[in-house]
C-alpha positions as CSV (number, residue, x, y, z in Angstrom):
1,M,93.2,-129.5,117.9
2,P,90.9,-130.8,116.0
3,E,90.7,-129.9,112.3
4,L,88.2,-129.6,109.6
5,P,87.5,-133.4,109.5
6,E,86.9,-133.6,112.9
7,V,84.6,-130.6,113.6
8,E,82.7,-131.9,110.5
9,T,82.1,-135.2,112.5
10,V,81.4,-133.6,115.7
11,A,78.8,-131.3,113.8
12,N,77.4,-133.8,111.7
13,G,76.6,-136.2,114.7
14,V,75.1,-133.6,116.9
15,H,73.0,-132.4,114.3
16,A,71.6,-135.9,113.7
17,R,70.8,-136.2,117.4
18,V,69.3,-132.4,118.2
19,H,68.3,-130.7,115.2
20,G,64.3,-129.6,115.7
21,Q,64.6,-129.9,119.6
22,T,63.8,-126.7,121.7
23,I,66.7,-125.9,124.3
24,R,64.7,-125.7,128.0
25,S,67.4,-124.5,130.1
26,V,71.3,-123.7,130.2
27,W,73.5,-124.1,132.8
28,T,77.2,-122.8,132.4
29,S,80.4,-123.2,134.7
30,N,81.3,-119.9,134.6
31,K,84.5,-120.8,134.3
32,P,87.2,-117.6,132.9
33,Q,88.4,-118.3,129.4
34,T,85.6,-120.3,128.2
35,F,83.1,-118.0,127.2
36,K,83.4,-115.2,124.4
37,S,80.0,-113.8,125.0
38,S,79.0,-113.3,128.6
39,P,77.1,-116.7,130.3
40,D,74.5,-114.5,131.2
41,E,74.5,-113.7,127.5
42,I,74.5,-117.3,126.3
43,V,71.7,-118.4,128.9
44,E,69.7,-115.8,127.4
45,V,69.8,-116.2,123.6
46,L,69.6,-120.1,124.0
47,T,66.9,-120.8,126.6
48,D,63.4,-121.7,124.9
49,S,65.4,-121.4,121.3
50,R,64.8,-124.1,118.8
51,I,68.2,-125.7,117.0
52,D,67.3,-125.5,113.5
53,R,71.0,-126.5,112.5
54,V,73.9,-127.9,113.4
55,H,77.0,-127.7,111.0
56,R,80.6,-126.4,110.6
57,V,82.1,-123.0,109.5
58,G,86.0,-123.6,109.4
59,K,87.2,-125.2,112.7
60,T,84.1,-123.9,114.5
61,I,80.6,-125.4,115.0
62,V,77.7,-123.2,114.4
63,V,74.3,-124.1,115.8
64,D,71.3,-122.1,114.1
65,L,68.8,-121.1,116.4
66,S,65.3,-119.7,116.1
67,C,63.3,-118.1,118.7
68,S,60.0,-117.2,119.4
69,R,60.3,-113.9,121.1
70,E,59.5,-110.5,119.3
71,N,62.5,-109.1,119.9
72,Q,64.9,-112.3,119.1
73,K,64.0,-113.7,115.7
74,S,67.3,-115.9,114.9
75,A,70.8,-116.5,116.5
76,Q,73.6,-118.6,116.2
77,F,75.5,-120.5,119.1
78,L,79.2,-120.8,117.9
79,V,81.0,-123.9,119.8
80,H,85.4,-123.8,119.1
81,L,86.6,-126.9,120.5
82,G,90.0,-125.5,121.0
83,M,92.6,-128.3,122.2
84,T,90.6,-130.9,124.2
85,G,87.1,-129.4,123.7
86,R,84.2,-132.1,123.4
87,L,80.5,-131.4,122.4
88,L,78.4,-134.6,123.8
89,V,74.8,-135.5,123.3
90,S,74.0,-137.4,126.7
91,T,71.1,-138.9,128.8
92,P,70.6,-137.0,132.1
93,D,71.6,-140.1,133.9
94,T,75.1,-140.1,132.3
95,P,77.4,-138.7,135.1
96,I,78.7,-135.5,134.2
97,P,82.4,-135.8,133.0
98,P,85.1,-133.2,134.9
99,H,85.4,-130.0,133.1
100,T,81.9,-130.0,131.7
101,H,81.5,-126.1,131.5
102,A,78.0,-125.8,129.7
103,I,74.9,-128.2,129.6
104,L,71.9,-127.5,127.0
105,S,68.7,-129.2,128.7
106,L,66.6,-130.3,125.4
107,S,63.0,-130.9,124.9
108,S,63.6,-134.7,124.0
109,G,64.9,-135.1,127.6
110,K,68.7,-135.5,126.3
111,E,71.3,-133.1,127.1
112,L,74.0,-131.2,125.1
113,R,77.4,-130.8,127.2
114,F,80.5,-128.9,126.6
115,V,83.5,-130.5,128.3
116,D,86.9,-128.9,128.1
117,A,89.7,-130.1,130.5
118,R,92.3,-127.3,128.8
119,R,89.7,-124.5,128.4
120,F,91.0,-123.4,125.2
121,G,87.6,-124.1,123.6
122,R,85.2,-120.9,123.4
123,L,81.7,-120.5,123.6
124,S,79.6,-117.4,121.8
125,V,76.3,-116.2,120.4
126,V,75.9,-114.3,117.6
127,K,72.5,-112.4,117.6
128,A,72.1,-113.0,113.6
129,A,68.7,-110.7,112.3
130,S,69.5,-111.1,108.6
131,P,72.2,-113.2,106.4
132,E,74.7,-111.1,106.3
133,E,75.0,-111.2,110.1
134,R,75.6,-114.6,110.6
135,Y,79.3,-116.1,111.4
136,A,80.9,-116.8,108.1
137,G,84.5,-117.6,109.3
138,P,87.8,-116.0,108.5
139,G,88.4,-117.5,105.4
140,A,87.4,-119.7,102.4
141,E,86.1,-123.2,102.8
142,P,88.3,-125.6,101.5
143,L,86.0,-128.3,100.4
144,T,84.3,-126.4,98.0
145,I,86.8,-123.6,96.8
146,E,87.0,-123.3,92.9
147,L,90.3,-124.1,91.4
148,E,90.6,-120.5,90.0
149,D,90.1,-119.2,93.5
150,F,92.4,-121.7,95.2
151,I,95.5,-120.6,93.1
152,A,94.5,-116.9,93.4
153,L,94.9,-117.4,97.2
154,F,98.7,-118.2,96.9
155,R,99.7,-116.0,94.2
156,G,102.6,-113.9,94.8
157,R,103.2,-115.3,98.6
158,K,106.7,-115.6,99.8
159,T,105.8,-118.0,102.7
160,P,106.3,-121.6,102.6
161,I,103.1,-123.1,101.4
162,K,102.9,-125.1,104.5
163,A,102.3,-122.1,106.5
164,A,100.1,-120.6,103.8
165,L,97.6,-123.7,104.2
166,L,97.6,-123.0,108.1
167,N,96.6,-119.4,107.4
168,Q,93.0,-119.4,108.7
169,S,92.0,-116.2,106.7
170,L,93.0,-118.0,103.6
171,L,91.8,-121.5,104.1
172,H,89.7,-122.1,107.4
173,G,89.6,-125.3,109.0
174,V,92.9,-126.9,107.5
175,G,95.7,-127.8,110.3
176,N,98.7,-129.3,110.6
177,I,97.6,-132.7,110.2
178,Y,96.0,-132.4,106.7
179,A,98.4,-129.9,105.6
180,D,101.0,-132.4,105.9
181,E,98.8,-135.0,104.2
182,S,97.6,-133.1,101.5
183,L,101.1,-131.6,100.5
184,F,102.6,-135.2,100.4
185,H,99.8,-136.2,98.1
186,A,100.2,-133.6,95.7
187,G,103.8,-134.4,95.7
188,I,105.0,-130.8,97.3
189,R,107.7,-130.3,99.8
190,P,106.1,-128.1,102.6
191,T,109.4,-125.6,102.5
192,R,108.3,-124.2,98.8
193,H,107.2,-120.7,98.3
194,A,103.6,-120.5,98.0
195,G,104.0,-118.0,95.2
196,R,106.5,-119.9,93.3
197,L,104.3,-123.0,92.9
198,T,103.4,-123.7,89.2
199,R,99.7,-123.9,88.1
200,A,100.0,-127.7,87.7
201,E,101.6,-128.2,91.4
202,L,98.6,-125.9,92.6
203,T,95.9,-127.6,90.7
204,R,97.3,-131.0,92.5
205,L,97.4,-129.3,95.6
206,H,94.0,-128.6,95.4
207,A,92.7,-132.3,94.4
208,A,94.9,-133.6,97.0
209,L,93.0,-131.4,99.7
210,I,89.7,-131.9,98.9
211,K,90.4,-135.7,98.5
212,V,92.3,-136.0,102.2
213,L,89.6,-133.7,103.7
214,T,86.9,-135.8,102.2
215,E,88.0,-139.6,103.1
216,A,88.9,-138.3,106.5
217,I,85.1,-136.9,107.2
218,K,84.1,-140.7,105.9
219,L,86.8,-142.2,108.5
220,G,85.6,-139.9,111.6
221,G,88.4,-137.9,111.3
222,S,92.0,-138.2,113.3
223,S,92.1,-139.3,116.9
224,V,95.8,-138.5,117.7
225,S,95.1,-136.9,121.1
226,D,91.6,-135.9,123.0
227,Y,89.5,-135.8,119.7
228,V,85.7,-138.1,119.8
229,D,82.7,-137.4,118.4
230,A,79.3,-136.8,119.3
231,D,78.7,-140.4,120.9
232,G,82.6,-139.9,122.6
233,V,84.1,-142.5,119.6
234,A,87.2,-141.9,118.3
235,G,88.2,-141.5,114.9
236,F,90.0,-143.8,112.5
237,F,91.9,-141.4,109.6
238,Q,95.0,-141.7,111.7
239,L,95.2,-145.3,110.6
240,H,95.8,-143.7,106.7
241,H,98.1,-141.2,107.5
242,H,101.3,-141.0,104.9
243,A,103.2,-138.2,106.6
244,Y,101.8,-136.9,109.6
245,S,103.7,-138.1,113.1
246,R,105.3,-141.1,110.8
247,T,108.7,-139.5,111.9
248,G,111.7,-142.0,110.6
249,Q,109.1,-144.6,109.5
250,P,109.6,-145.5,105.6
251,C,107.7,-143.8,103.1
252,L,104.4,-145.9,102.3
253,T,105.4,-145.1,98.5
254,C,108.6,-145.1,98.2
255,G,110.0,-146.6,101.4
256,T,112.5,-142.9,102.2
257,P,112.2,-142.2,106.0
258,I,109.6,-139.6,106.7
259,K,111.5,-136.3,107.8
260,R,110.1,-133.8,110.6
261,I,111.4,-130.5,110.9
262,V,109.7,-127.2,112.5
263,L,108.2,-124.7,110.2
264,G,106.6,-121.7,111.4
265,G,106.6,-123.2,115.1
266,R,105.2,-126.3,113.8
267,S,106.0,-130.1,113.5
268,T,105.9,-130.6,109.6
269,H,106.5,-134.2,108.1
270,F,107.4,-135.3,104.6
271,C,109.0,-137.7,102.1
272,P,112.3,-136.1,100.7
273,T,112.3,-138.2,97.8
274,C,108.3,-138.0,97.0
275,Q,107.7,-134.4,97.6
276,R,109.7,-131.9,95.7
């Protein structure tokens, strides 16, 4: 499933290509599972709306819309990519991929297409009349959270720190890849109880998480499955992984084989020597 850096990369790419354009028409596949809002409502809200901004909130791509209709001043189109979702900007003559579930025809003549083979992605709309009604996500933003707020998230928690990092109600956007990588760079074993980590350890983790996510965004995210950006291009951060999916390979720091365990139902990778 795409995580924060991948979603950020897609959102930034789509924004650069479509912001300021008007949605002239909307087609949906009406397939079950894909739509949290009804397809009819999505068509109604999106048609004739202007795309003001495309950005990321957690793992969700948020399209801010403005509308000239009197009864609807603003709204948001929410796109969750799920396991295999893609949001692509294409020309109308580009062949439509299989499993395309929404096509937004834009005033520029291009199309914004949502493609999702496994249909774990979700599309919905939010009618936001005031700033308080706009989508804010379930947890704190990992890239901007202050150190003291970060430390407070884990105070008294008995769950393993890896599980706490994946808890979207605490930090939204962090997934399996970047939890493993951040814990490696912080030198913290993923099985440690979150509430027992010292202030120094949580300070290291805070810095490592921001550093790892920022570097991953610069490299276009990690393409370990189906992920591609708005142009269909894969990311490169997987070439810089130190722990994730490197089971049995030597640690790039000390040479100890990377170990894999299952923690909370998720594959977890770490160095038994570097992470304590």
